[in-house]
TORKOL-4160 file (C-alpha; in steps of 0.2 Angstrom, whole numbers, padded with zeros to 4 digits, m for minus):
419
<pt num="1" X="m0902" Y="m0159" Z="m0623"/>
<pt num="2" X="m0904" Y="m0144" Z="m0611"/>
<pt num="3" X="m0891" Y="m0132" Z="m0608"/>
<pt num="4" X="m0885" Y="m0121" Z="m0594"/>
<pt num="5" X="m0874" Y="m0107" Z="m0598"/>
<pt num="6" X="m0866" Y="m0097" Z="m0583"/>
<pt num="7" X="m0862" Y="m0078" Z="m0585"/>
<pt num="8" X="m0871" Y="m0062" Z="m0592"/>
<pt num="9" X="m0858" Y="m0053" Z="m0601"/>
<pt num="10" X="m0854" Y="m0051" Z="m0621"/>
<pt num="11" X="m0845" Y="m0067" Z="m0620"/>
<pt num="12" X="m0860" Y="m0077" Z="m0614"/>
<pt num="13" X="m0870" Y="m0067" Z="m0627"/>
<pt num="14" X="m0859" Y="m0074" Z="m0641"/>
<pt num="15" X="m0860" Y="m0092" Z="m0633"/>
<pt num="16" X="m0879" Y="m0091" Z="m0630"/>
<pt num="17" X="m0881" Y="m0086" Z="m0649"/>
<pt num="18" X="m0869" Y="m0099" Z="m0655"/>
<pt num="19" X="m0876" Y="m0114" Z="m0645"/>
<pt num="20" X="m0894" Y="m0109" Z="m0650"/>
<pt num="21" X="m0890" Y="m0113" Z="m0668"/>
<pt num="22" X="m0886" Y="m0131" Z="m0664"/>
<pt num="23" X="m0899" Y="m0144" Z="m0667"/>
<pt num="24" X="m0893" Y="m0153" Z="m0651"/>
<pt num="25" X="m0899" Y="m0138" Z="m0641"/>
<pt num="26" X="m0917" Y="m0140" Z="m0633"/>
<pt num="27" X="m0920" Y="m0126" Z="m0619"/>
<pt num="28" X="m0904" Y="m0116" Z="m0616"/>
<pt num="29" X="m0905" Y="m0107" Z="m0598"/>
<pt num="30" X="m0893" Y="m0093" Z="m0593"/>
<pt num="31" X="m0889" Y="m0087" Z="m0576"/>
<pt num="32" X="m0889" Y="m0073" Z="m0575"/>
<pt num="33" X="m0890" Y="m0069" Z="m0593"/>
<pt num="34" X="m0894" Y="m0051" Z="m0602"/>
<pt num="35" X="m0908" Y="m0042" Z="m0612"/>
<pt num="36" X="m0898" Y="m0047" Z="m0628"/>
<pt num="37" X="m0902" Y="m0065" Z="m0626"/>
<pt num="38" X="m0916" Y="m0069" Z="m0636"/>
<pt num="39" X="m0923" Y="m0087" Z="m0636"/>
<pt num="40" X="m0915" Y="m0091" Z="m0621"/>
<pt num="41" X="m0922" Y="m0093" Z="m0604"/>
<pt num="42" X="m0914" Y="m0083" Z="m0590"/>
<pt num="43" X="m0913" Y="m0088" Z="m0573"/>
<pt num="44" X="m0905" Y="m0080" Z="m0557"/>
<pt num="45" X="m0888" Y="m0084" Z="m0553"/>
<pt num="46" X="m0887" Y="m0093" Z="m0537"/>
<pt num="47" X="m0874" Y="m0101" Z="m0526"/>
<pt num="48" X="m0863" Y="m0115" Z="m0535"/>
<pt num="49" X="m0871" Y="m0129" Z="m0527"/>
<pt num="50" X="m0888" Y="m0122" Z="m0529"/>
<pt num="51" X="m0884" Y="m0119" Z="m0548"/>
<pt num="52" X="m0880" Y="m0139" Z="m0548"/>
<pt num="53" X="m0896" Y="m0142" Z="m0540"/>
<pt num="54" X="m0904" Y="m0132" Z="m0553"/>
<pt num="55" X="m0895" Y="m0142" Z="m0567"/>
<pt num="56" X="m0901" Y="m0158" Z="m0559"/>
<pt num="57" X="m0920" Y="m0152" Z="m0558"/>
<pt num="58" X="m0920" Y="m0146" Z="m0575"/>
<pt num="59" X="m0911" Y="m0161" Z="m0584"/>
<pt num="60" X="m0896" Y="m0150" Z="m0589"/>
<pt num="61" X="m0886" Y="m0161" Z="m0601"/>
<pt num="62" X="m0872" Y="m0149" Z="m0604"/>
<pt num="63" X="m0866" Y="m0134" Z="m0593"/>
<pt num="64" X="m0855" Y="m0121" Z="m0601"/>
<pt num="65" X="m0845" Y="m0109" Z="m0588"/>
<pt num="66" X="m0841" Y="m0091" Z="m0594"/>
<pt num="67" X="m0833" Y="m0081" Z="m0580"/>
<pt num="68" X="m0817" Y="m0086" Z="m0572"/>
<pt num="69" X="m0823" Y="m0082" Z="m0555"/>
<pt num="70" X="m0835" Y="m0096" Z="m0555"/>
<pt num="71" X="m0820" Y="m0108" Z="m0562"/>
<pt num="72" X="m0808" Y="m0103" Z="m0548"/>
<pt num="73" X="m0823" Y="m0106" Z="m0534"/>
<pt num="74" X="m0823" Y="m0124" Z="m0539"/>
<pt num="75" X="m0840" Y="m0124" Z="m0548"/>
<pt num="76" X="m0833" Y="m0138" Z="m0559"/>
<pt num="77" X="m0828" Y="m0149" Z="m0545"/>
<pt num="78" X="m0846" Y="m0147" Z="m0537"/>
<pt num="79" X="m0854" Y="m0151" Z="m0554"/>
<pt num="80" X="m0844" Y="m0167" Z="m0558"/>
<pt num="81" X="m0847" Y="m0173" Z="m0539"/>
<pt num="82" X="m0866" Y="m0173" Z="m0545"/>
<pt num="83" X="m0861" Y="m0183" Z="m0561"/>
<pt num="84" X="m0866" Y="m0167" Z="m0571"/>
<pt num="85" X="m0857" Y="m0164" Z="m0588"/>
<pt num="86" X="m0849" Y="m0148" Z="m0587"/>
<pt num="87" X="m0835" Y="m0138" Z="m0597"/>
<pt num="88" X="m0820" Y="m0131" Z="m0588"/>
<pt num="89" X="m0805" Y="m0135" Z="m0578"/>
<pt num="90" X="m0808" Y="m0141" Z="m0559"/>
<pt num="91" X="m0803" Y="m0128" Z="m0546"/>
<pt num="92" X="m0785" Y="m0133" Z="m0544"/>
<pt num="93" X="m0783" Y="m0132" Z="m0564"/>
<pt num="94" X="m0791" Y="m0115" Z="m0564"/>
<pt num="95" X="m0778" Y="m0108" Z="m0553"/>
<pt num="96" X="m0768" Y="m0106" Z="m0571"/>
<pt num="97" X="m0779" Y="m0091" Z="m0572"/>
<pt num="98" X="m0783" Y="m0088" Z="m0553"/>
<pt num="99" X="m0764" Y="m0085" Z="m0548"/>
<pt num="100" X="m0751" Y="m0078" Z="m0560"/>
<pt num="101" X="m0738" Y="m0086" Z="m0549"/>
<pt num="102" X="m0745" Y="m0102" Z="m0550"/>
<pt num="103" X="m0746" Y="m0101" Z="m0569"/>
<pt num="104" X="m0728" Y="m0093" Z="m0570"/>
<pt num="105" X="m0721" Y="m0108" Z="m0560"/>
<pt num="106" X="m0731" Y="m0120" Z="m0571"/>
<pt num="107" X="m0723" Y="m0112" Z="m0587"/>
<pt num="108" X="m0706" Y="m0111" Z="m0580"/>
<pt num="109" X="m0707" Y="m0130" Z="m0574"/>
<pt num="110" X="m0714" Y="m0136" Z="m0591"/>
<pt num="111" X="m0703" Y="m0126" Z="m0603"/>
<pt num="112" X="m0714" Y="m0114" Z="m0610"/>
<pt num="113" X="m0708" Y="m0097" Z="m0617"/>
<pt num="114" X="m0713" Y="m0084" Z="m0604"/>
<pt num="115" X="m0706" Y="m0067" Z="m0597"/>
<pt num="116" X="m0693" Y="m0068" Z="m0583"/>
<pt num="117" X="m0702" Y="m0063" Z="m0567"/>
<pt num="118" X="m0701" Y="m0061" Z="m0548"/>
<pt num="119" X="m0715" Y="m0064" Z="m0535"/>
<pt num="120" X="m0716" Y="m0054" Z="m0520"/>
<pt num="121" X="m0728" Y="m0053" Z="m0504"/>
<pt num="122" X="m0723" Y="m0037" Z="m0497"/>
<pt num="123" X="m0721" Y="m0020" Z="m0503"/>
<pt num="124" X="m0703" Y="m0016" Z="m0497"/>
<pt num="125" X="m0696" Y="m0032" Z="m0506"/>
<pt num="126" X="m0705" Y="m0028" Z="m0522"/>
<pt num="127" X="m0699" Y="m0010" Z="m0522"/>
<pt num="128" X="m0680" Y="m0016" Z="m0519"/>
<pt num="129" X="m0682" Y="m0027" Z="m0535"/>
<pt num="130" X="m0688" Y="m0012" Z="m0544"/>
<pt num="131" X="m0675" Y="m0001" Z="m0541"/>
<pt num="132" X="m0663" Y="m0015" Z="m0546"/>
<pt num="133" X="m0672" Y="m0020" Z="m0562"/>
<pt num="134" X="m0678" Y="m0002" Z="m0567"/>
<pt num="135" X="m0691" Y="0002" Z="m0579"/>
<pt num="136" X="m0700" Y="m0003" Z="m0592"/>
<pt num="137" X="m0708" Y="m0017" Z="m0581"/>
<pt num="138" X="m0724" Y="m0025" Z="m0579"/>
<pt num="139" X="m0733" Y="m0026" Z="m0563"/>
<pt num="140" X="m0746" Y="m0039" Z="m0560"/>
<pt num="141" X="m0759" Y="m0041" Z="m0546"/>
<pt num="142" X="m0757" Y="m0061" Z="m0543"/>
<pt num="143" X="m0777" Y="m0064" Z="m0543"/>
<pt num="144" X="m0791" Y="m0061" Z="m0551"/>
<pt num="145" X="m0794" Y="m0042" Z="m0555"/>
<pt num="146" X="m0807" Y="m0041" Z="m0569"/>
<pt num="147" X="m0793" Y="m0039" Z="m0582"/>
<pt num="148" X="m0787" Y="m0023" Z="m0573"/>
<pt num="149" X="m0773" Y="m0030" Z="m0563"/>
<pt num="150" X="m0759" Y="m0028" Z="m0575"/>
<pt num="151" X="m0750" Y="m0012" Z="m0577"/>
<pt num="152" X="m0736" Y="m0009" Z="m0590"/>
<pt num="153" X="m0725" Y="0004" Z="m0582"/>
<pt num="154" X="m0712" Y="0014" Z="m0594"/>
<pt num="155" X="m0704" Y="0022" Z="m0578"/>
<pt num="156" X="m0700" Y="0018" Z="m0561"/>
<pt num="157" X="m0712" Y="0031" Z="m0554"/>
<pt num="158" X="m0726" Y="0022" Z="m0562"/>
<pt num="159" X="m0721" Y="0005" Z="m0557"/>
<pt num="160" X="m0719" Y="0010" Z="m0538"/>
<pt num="161" X="m0736" Y="0018" Z="m0539"/>
<pt num="162" X="m0743" Y="0002" Z="m0545"/>
<pt num="163" X="m0735" Y="m0009" Z="m0534"/>
<pt num="164" X="m0741" Y="0004" Z="m0519"/>
<pt num="165" X="m0758" Y="0002" Z="m0526"/>
<pt num="166" X="m0758" Y="m0018" Z="m0527"/>
<pt num="167" X="m0752" Y="m0018" Z="m0508"/>
<pt num="168" X="m0764" Y="m0004" Z="m0502"/>
<pt num="169" X="m0779" Y="m0014" Z="m0507"/>
<pt num="170" X="m0784" Y="m0006" Z="m0525"/>
<pt num="171" X="m0786" Y="m0023" Z="m0530"/>
<pt num="172" X="m0792" Y="m0032" Z="m0515"/>
<pt num="173" X="m0786" Y="m0049" Z="m0511"/>
<pt num="174" X="m0778" Y="m0050" Z="m0528"/>
<pt num="175" X="m0766" Y="m0038" Z="m0524"/>
<pt num="176" X="m0759" Y="m0048" Z="m0508"/>
<pt num="177" X="m0745" Y="m0056" Z="m0520"/>
<pt num="178" X="m0737" Y="m0045" Z="m0535"/>
<pt num="179" X="m0726" Y="m0051" Z="m0550"/>
<pt num="180" X="m0713" Y="m0040" Z="m0558"/>
<pt num="181" X="m0713" Y="m0046" Z="m0574"/>
<pt num="182" X="m0699" Y="m0040" Z="m0589"/>
<pt num="183" X="m0708" Y="m0031" Z="m0602"/>
<pt num="184" X="m0709" Y="m0039" Z="m0619"/>
<pt num="185" X="m0712" Y="m0030" Z="m0635"/>
<pt num="186" X="m0720" Y="m0034" Z="m0652"/>
<pt num="187" X="m0737" Y="m0039" Z="m0657"/>
<pt num="188" X="m0750" Y="m0046" Z="m0645"/>
<pt num="189" X="m0761" Y="m0062" Z="m0652"/>
<pt num="190" X="m0774" Y="m0072" Z="m0643"/>
<pt num="191" X="m0773" Y="m0091" Z="m0646"/>
<pt num="192" X="m0788" Y="m0099" Z="m0637"/>
<pt num="193" X="m0791" Y="m0119" Z="m0639"/>
<pt num="194" X="m0801" Y="m0132" Z="m0633"/>
<pt num="195" X="m0792" Y="m0146" Z="m0621"/>
<pt num="196" X="m0800" Y="m0162" Z="m0613"/>
<pt num="197" X="m0783" Y="m0166" Z="m0605"/>
<pt num="198" X="m0778" Y="m0178" Z="m0619"/>
<pt num="199" X="m0781" Y="m0168" Z="m0635"/>
<pt num="200" X="m0779" Y="m0149" Z="m0638"/>
<pt num="201" X="m0787" Y="m0140" Z="m0654"/>
<pt num="202" X="m0784" Y="m0121" Z="m0656"/>
<pt num="203" X="m0799" Y="m0111" Z="m0663"/>
<pt num="204" X="m0796" Y="m0097" Z="m0675"/>
<pt num="205" X="m0783" Y="m0085" Z="m0670"/>
<pt num="206" X="m0788" Y="m0067" Z="m0664"/>
<pt num="207" X="m0781" Y="m0050" Z="m0657"/>
<pt num="208" X="m0788" Y="m0039" Z="m0643"/>
<pt num="209" X="m0786" Y="m0021" Z="m0640"/>
<pt num="210" X="m0783" Y="m0019" Z="m0622"/>
<pt num="211" X="m0779" Y="0000" Z="m0620"/>
<pt num="212" X="m0794" Y="0011" Z="m0618"/>
<pt num="213" X="m0789" Y="0023" Z="m0631"/>
<pt num="214" X="m0784" Y="0025" Z="m0648"/>
<pt num="215" X="m0766" Y="0020" Z="m0654"/>
<pt num="216" X="m0765" Y="0009" Z="m0639"/>
<pt num="217" X="m0765" Y="0023" Z="m0627"/>
<pt num="218" X="m0773" Y="0024" Z="m0610"/>
<pt num="219" X="m0775" Y="0012" Z="m0595"/>
<pt num="220" X="m0778" Y="m0006" Z="m0598"/>
<pt num="221" X="m0796" Y="m0012" Z="m0600"/>
<pt num="222" X="m0804" Y="m0028" Z="m0601"/>
<pt num="223" X="m0805" Y="m0026" Z="m0619"/>
<pt num="224" X="m0809" Y="m0014" Z="m0631"/>
<pt num="225" X="m0812" Y="m0025" Z="m0646"/>
<pt num="226" X="m0805" Y="m0038" Z="m0657"/>
<pt num="227" X="m0803" Y="m0046" Z="m0674"/>
<pt num="228" X="m0801" Y="m0063" Z="m0682"/>
<pt num="229" X="m0791" Y="m0070" Z="m0689"/>
<pt num="230" X="m0774" Y="m0061" Z="m0683"/>
<pt num="231" X="m0763" Y="m0059" Z="m0698"/>
<pt num="232" X="m0749" Y="m0059" Z="m0686"/>
<pt num="233" X="m0751" Y="m0076" Z="m0683"/>
<pt num="234" X="m0744" Y="m0084" Z="m0700"/>
<pt num="235" X="m0744" Y="m0103" Z="m0705"/>
<pt num="236" X="m0725" Y="m0103" Z="m0700"/>
<pt num="237" X="m0730" Y="m0096" Z="m0683"/>
<pt num="238" X="m0745" Y="m0107" Z="m0680"/>
<pt num="239" X="m0733" Y="m0122" Z="m0681"/>
<pt num="240" X="m0722" Y="m0114" Z="m0669"/>
<pt num="241" X="m0736" Y="m0110" Z="m0656"/>
<pt num="242" X="m0742" Y="m0128" Z="m0659"/>
<pt num="243" X="m0723" Y="m0134" Z="m0655"/>
<pt num="244" X="m0719" Y="m0122" Z="m0641"/>
<pt num="245" X="m0736" Y="m0117" Z="m0633"/>
<pt num="246" X="m0750" Y="m0129" Z="m0635"/>
<pt num="247" X="m0741" Y="m0145" Z="m0635"/>
<pt num="248" X="m0730" Y="m0141" Z="m0620"/>
<pt num="249" X="m0746" Y="m0134" Z="m0610"/>
<pt num="250" X="m0754" Y="m0151" Z="m0615"/>
<pt num="251" X="m0740" Y="m0162" Z="m0608"/>
<pt num="252" X="m0738" Y="m0150" Z="m0592"/>
<pt num="253" X="m0756" Y="m0154" Z="m0588"/>
<pt num="254" X="m0754" Y="m0172" Z="m0591"/>
<pt num="255" X="m0737" Y="m0171" Z="m0580"/>
<pt num="256" X="m0747" Y="m0161" Z="m0565"/>
<pt num="257" X="m0762" Y="m0174" Z="m0566"/>
<pt num="258" X="m0773" Y="m0159" Z="m0569"/>
<pt num="259" X="m0791" Y="m0160" Z="m0573"/>
<pt num="260" X="m0791" Y="m0149" Z="m0588"/>
<pt num="261" X="m0807" Y="m0151" Z="m0599"/>
<pt num="262" X="m0810" Y="m0134" Z="m0603"/>
<pt num="263" X="m0804" Y="m0119" Z="m0612"/>
<pt num="264" X="m0786" Y="m0113" Z="m0612"/>
<pt num="265" X="m0782" Y="m0095" Z="m0618"/>
<pt num="266" X="m0764" Y="m0090" Z="m0621"/>
<pt num="267" X="m0761" Y="m0073" Z="m0622"/>
<pt num="268" X="m0746" Y="m0071" Z="m0633"/>
<pt num="269" X="m0732" Y="m0058" Z="m0637"/>
<pt num="270" X="m0725" Y="m0060" Z="m0654"/>
<pt num="271" X="m0706" Y="m0055" Z="m0652"/>
<pt num="272" X="m0691" Y="m0053" Z="m0663"/>
<pt num="273" X="m0686" Y="m0070" Z="m0653"/>
<pt num="274" X="m0703" Y="m0078" Z="m0655"/>
<pt num="275" X="m0720" Y="m0081" Z="m0647"/>
<pt num="276" X="m0719" Y="m0078" Z="m0627"/>
<pt num="277" X="m0734" Y="m0081" Z="m0616"/>
<pt num="278" X="m0741" Y="m0066" Z="m0606"/>
<pt num="279" X="m0754" Y="m0074" Z="m0596"/>
<pt num="280" X="m0765" Y="m0090" Z="m0596"/>
<pt num="281" X="m0783" Y="m0088" Z="m0595"/>
<pt num="282" X="m0795" Y="m0104" Z="m0592"/>
<pt num="283" X="m0810" Y="m0098" Z="m0602"/>
<pt num="284" X="m0816" Y="m0090" Z="m0618"/>
<pt num="285" X="m0809" Y="m0071" Z="m0620"/>
<pt num="286" X="m0819" Y="m0057" Z="m0621"/>
<pt num="287" X="m0822" Y="m0049" Z="m0633"/>
<pt num="288" X="m0811" Y="m0061" Z="m0644"/>
<pt num="289" X="m0826" Y="m0073" Z="m0642"/>
<pt num="290" X="m0837" Y="m0063" Z="m0651"/>
<pt num="291" X="m0826" Y="m0060" Z="m0667"/>
<pt num="292" X="m0821" Y="m0080" Z="m0666"/>
<pt num="293" X="m0838" Y="m0087" Z="m0664"/>
<pt num="294" X="m0847" Y="m0078" Z="m0679"/>
<pt num="295" X="m0834" Y="m0086" Z="m0689"/>
<pt num="296" X="m0836" Y="m0104" Z="m0682"/>
<pt num="297" X="m0846" Y="m0114" Z="m0694"/>
<pt num="298" X="m0847" Y="m0130" Z="m0684"/>
<pt num="299" X="m0858" Y="m0136" Z="m0671"/>
<pt num="300" X="m0853" Y="m0129" Z="m0654"/>
<pt num="301" X="m0863" Y="m0140" Z="m0644"/>
<pt num="302" X="m0856" Y="m0154" Z="m0651"/>
<pt num="303" X="m0838" Y="m0149" Z="m0649"/>
<pt num="304" X="m0842" Y="m0145" Z="m0631"/>
<pt num="305" X="m0850" Y="m0162" Z="m0628"/>
<pt num="306" X="m0834" Y="m0172" Z="m0635"/>
<pt num="307" X="m0822" Y="m0159" Z="m0624"/>
<pt num="308" X="m0831" Y="m0164" Z="m0608"/>
<pt num="309" X="m0832" Y="m0182" Z="m0612"/>
<pt num="310" X="m0812" Y="m0183" Z="m0617"/>
<pt num="311" X="m0817" Y="m0187" Z="m0635"/>
<pt num="312" X="m0810" Y="m0171" Z="m0644"/>
<pt num="313" X="m0799" Y="m0181" Z="m0655"/>
<pt num="314" X="m0815" Y="m0184" Z="m0665"/>
<pt num="315" X="m0819" Y="m0165" Z="m0668"/>
<pt num="316" X="m0813" Y="m0156" Z="m0683"/>
<pt num="317" X="m0818" Y="m0138" Z="m0683"/>
<pt num="318" X="m0823" Y="m0127" Z="m0699"/>
<pt num="319" X="m0822" Y="m0109" Z="m0700"/>
<pt num="320" X="m0828" Y="m0097" Z="m0712"/>
<pt num="321" X="m0813" Y="m0088" Z="m0722"/>
<pt num="322" X="m0823" Y="m0071" Z="m0719"/>
<pt num="323" X="m0814" Y="m0060" Z="m0707"/>
<pt num="324" X="m0824" Y="m0053" Z="m0691"/>
<pt num="325" X="m0822" Y="m0038" Z="m0681"/>
<pt num="326" X="m0830" Y="m0034" Z="m0663"/>
<pt num="327" X="m0830" Y="m0016" Z="m0657"/>
<pt num="328" X="m0834" Y="m0013" Z="m0639"/>
<pt num="329" X="m0845" Y="0003" Z="m0633"/>
<pt num="330" X="m0842" Y="0007" Z="m0616"/>
<pt num="331" X="m0849" Y="0019" Z="m0603"/>
<pt num="332" X="m0841" Y="0036" Z="m0601"/>
<pt num="333" X="m0826" Y="0035" Z="m0589"/>
<pt num="334" X="m0823" Y="0016" Z="m0591"/>
<pt num="335" X="m0812" Y="0008" Z="m0586"/>
<pt num="336" X="m0814" Y="0019" Z="m0571"/>
<pt num="337" X="m0830" Y="0024" Z="m0564"/>
<pt num="338" X="m0843" Y="0027" Z="m0575"/>
<pt num="339" X="m0863" Y="0031" Z="m0574"/>
<pt num="340" X="m0877" Y="0018" Z="m0576"/>
<pt num="341" X="m0895" Y="0019" Z="m0581"/>
<pt num="342" X="m0892" Y="0029" Z="m0598"/>
<pt num="343" X="m0905" Y="0024" Z="m0612"/>
<pt num="344" X="m0898" Y="0016" Z="m0625"/>
<pt num="345" X="m0905" Y="0020" Z="m0644"/>
<pt num="346" X="m0904" Y="0011" Z="m0660"/>
<pt num="347" X="m0900" Y="m0007" Z="m0658"/>
<pt num="348" X="m0913" Y="m0012" Z="m0670"/>
<pt num="349" X="m0906" Y="m0001" Z="m0683"/>
<pt num="350" X="m0888" Y="m0008" Z="m0680"/>
<pt num="351" X="m0894" Y="m0026" Z="m0682"/>
<pt num="352" X="m0903" Y="m0021" Z="m0698"/>
<pt num="353" X="m0885" Y="m0018" Z="m0706"/>
<pt num="354" X="m0881" Y="m0036" Z="m0705"/>
<pt num="355" X="m0870" Y="m0035" Z="m0688"/>
<pt num="356" X="m0873" Y="m0044" Z="m0673"/>
<pt num="357" X="m0874" Y="m0034" Z="m0656"/>
<pt num="358" X="m0869" Y="m0044" Z="m0641"/>
<pt num="359" X="m0874" Y="m0037" Z="m0626"/>
<pt num="360" X="m0861" Y="m0036" Z="m0612"/>
<pt num="361" X="m0866" Y="m0023" Z="m0598"/>
<pt num="362" X="m0884" Y="m0020" Z="m0600"/>
<pt num="363" X="m0902" Y="m0020" Z="m0591"/>
<pt num="364" X="m0919" Y="m0020" Z="m0597"/>
<pt num="365" X="m0930" Y="m0005" Z="m0587"/>
<pt num="366" X="m0949" Y="m0002" Z="m0590"/>
<pt num="367" X="m0945" Y="m0009" Z="m0608"/>
<pt num="368" X="m0930" Y="0001" Z="m0612"/>
<pt num="369" X="m0912" Y="m0006" Z="m0614"/>
<pt num="370" X="m0900" Y="0005" Z="m0603"/>
<pt num="371" X="m0883" Y="0003" Z="m0598"/>
<pt num="372" X="m0876" Y="m0006" Z="m0583"/>
<pt num="373" X="m0858" Y="m0009" Z="m0584"/>
<pt num="374" X="m0842" Y="m0003" Z="m0591"/>
<pt num="375" X="m0842" Y="m0012" Z="m0607"/>
<pt num="376" X="m0859" Y="m0011" Z="m0614"/>
<pt num="377" X="m0861" Y="m0019" Z="m0631"/>
<pt num="378" X="m0848" Y="m0029" Z="m0643"/>
<pt num="379" X="m0854" Y="m0023" Z="m0661"/>
<pt num="380" X="m0848" Y="m0038" Z="m0671"/>
<pt num="381" X="m0848" Y="m0039" Z="m0690"/>
<pt num="382" X="m0840" Y="m0051" Z="m0705"/>
<pt num="383" X="m0833" Y="m0045" Z="m0721"/>
<pt num="384" X="m0824" Y="m0051" Z="m0735"/>
<pt num="385" X="m0809" Y="m0043" Z="m0730"/>
<pt num="386" X="m0802" Y="m0037" Z="m0713"/>
<pt num="387" X="m0806" Y="m0018" Z="m0720"/>
<pt num="388" X="m0825" Y="m0022" Z="m0725"/>
<pt num="389" X="m0827" Y="m0032" Z="m0708"/>
<pt num="390" X="m0821" Y="m0014" Z="m0700"/>
<pt num="391" X="m0833" Y="m0004" Z="m0712"/>
<pt num="392" X="m0846" Y="m0015" Z="m0707"/>
<pt num="393" X="m0844" Y="m0017" Z="m0688"/>
<pt num="394" X="m0842" Y="0004" Z="m0688"/>
<pt num="395" X="m0858" Y="0005" Z="m0699"/>
<pt num="396" X="m0868" Y="m0002" Z="m0686"/>
<pt num="397" X="m0859" Y="0007" Z="m0672"/>
<pt num="398" X="m0863" Y="0023" Z="m0678"/>
<pt num="399" X="m0882" Y="0019" Z="m0677"/>
<pt num="400" X="m0881" Y="0016" Z="m0658"/>
<pt num="401" X="m0881" Y="0031" Z="m0645"/>
<pt num="402" X="m0881" Y="0034" Z="m0628"/>
<pt num="403" X="m0875" Y="0048" Z="m0617"/>
<pt num="404" X="m0856" Y="0048" Z="m0614"/>
<pt num="405" X="m0854" Y="0033" Z="m0626"/>
<pt num="406" X="m0836" Y="0028" Z="m0629"/>
<pt num="407" X="m0828" Y="0018" Z="m0641"/>
<pt num="408" X="m0811" Y="0015" Z="m0652"/>
<pt num="409" X="m0812" Y="0021" Z="m0669"/>
<pt num="410" X="m0796" Y="0010" Z="m0674"/>
<pt num="411" X="m0800" Y="m0007" Z="m0670"/>
<pt num="412" X="m0790" Y="m0019" Z="m0682"/>
<pt num="413" X="m0777" Y="m0006" Z="m0685"/>
<pt num="414" X="m0763" Y="m0017" Z="m0685"/>
<pt num="415" X="m0771" Y="m0028" Z="m0697"/>
<pt num="416" X="m0775" Y="m0015" Z="m0708"/>
<pt num="417" X="m0758" Y="m0007" Z="m0709"/>
<pt num="418" X="m0749" Y="m0024" Z="m0711"/>
<pt num="419" X="m0739" Y="m0022" Z="m0727"/>
């Protein structure tokens, strides 16, 4: 079977790496791909209708969509209209990520646990609400903002600045509507699941590290590292998540008659009152996918075909008991402005340690791999214990250099410091 993968970041590299392991996979195309994707035929990213034409012309039997933007633009609708097999929610269902107010309304309507929030379409009303509620408070741009449209404001002044930034166009159209949300406290966990509209199957738990700096300081980013499994998600908590999050989500999808044959990602805060949903994403997480897929022992292609066909009930996933850790190596200045074109050294030496180096923001120029994005690499390793996985990942990280490279040295610190 020929497979088309949409996207070119670290998540897509991890997906390509896992898809290649399947005996069901023949040619794997990736649009646009990246220099790390060995054995994958990279093609230009075209318009959505042109990508559907490409899939027909090249006898593509399965398409997997990585980035949320393509899903929210309706790539699934276009492909399914052509009779093509594709994994992902349709355009309407993708609004669970594309609009935070849509998602909040969905959660409230179907009884999913989440923080109290109010939605505003003008700055004055938002500032008046802030004056009444005070801080800490979370300011969220309603639309897609590449993981950077959420500001956890510890003071009223910070919140005012964030509200003004949203309405002044810092996040483009994404900030035209703003949510002000109750600030929840606890430990975060990422729960990613396969959903075909009839069955929902969770993947292994994981935990992301959103803040740019060690000790969870600095601005929010797209993610500076992840590990799987997340010890905070105990067996008892899994039962609670299944009962209060996964099953109600599936019932909500069915009640709203949403065409959801794709990936649902629930970002959770584990509070002293239980698990509450911070956000929904409708695709694999990044960098959680890197840590999760190196632990998956089942055939990913088989699972995705069953998902797209509505036959997930027939699928059982098998996982390695070994934990995995992914450390994101970023360009100097990320998540703000950053340089591009710095030559990356030590990639082969890093992989010789046994780690997998997933490319996220790289380009090949004159035979050399250079930086081309904010998050550049996701260095991922397994270990017999979380500590072993951490040690193995950083052993590989320390082989890689470029001018101004930055990364956190405390990925998985919550798991390591857990009693």
